[in-house]
N, C-alpha and C positions, 0 to 999 in steps of 0.2 A: 373694093369695088372694082369691077371690070365694066366700064360704061355705066349702064343703070342696073347692072346685076351684081347683087350681093354674093360674094365668094366666100365659102367657109372651108376651114381645114381643120381636121382633128388634131389636137394637141397631145391628147391621151387617149388610149383604147384600152378596152377590157379584153384580156386574153384569156380564154377558157383553158384550163388545164385538164379538167376532167368532171365527172359527177360522182359525188358520194351520196348514195341514197337518192334523196329528192333535191339535194342541194348542188348547185353548179359551184365548181371550185376554180379560181382564177385569180388573176392580178391585173392592176392598172398600170400600163407601162407608157412611157413617153414615146411619141412618134419622131422626135427629133427636130420638129418645127418649133421655132422660137416665135411667141406671139408679138405682134408689132405694138401692143399696148404695154410692153414691159417697161418702157421708159416713163409712161404716165403712171404707172404703179409705183415705180422708184421715186418720182417726184411727190407722191402723196404718201411716202414713208413705208411703202410695201416693198421689201427687198426679197428677191428670191435668187438663190444660186444658180448659176448657169446649168449645173448638173441636174437641176430638176427637169430640164427639157431634153436631156441626152438619154 
């Protein structure tokens, strides 16, 4: 939050590599931003390695 404004940032993005026929080919890649909720996830038994976000 910035004041009364909700601020969102992408954690992952889909990067298009090309097109094969009528199908888009690509991959989901991390943006390098680590979400602030990671501590809450860990407290509830969800552990993610730091490399997930790199």
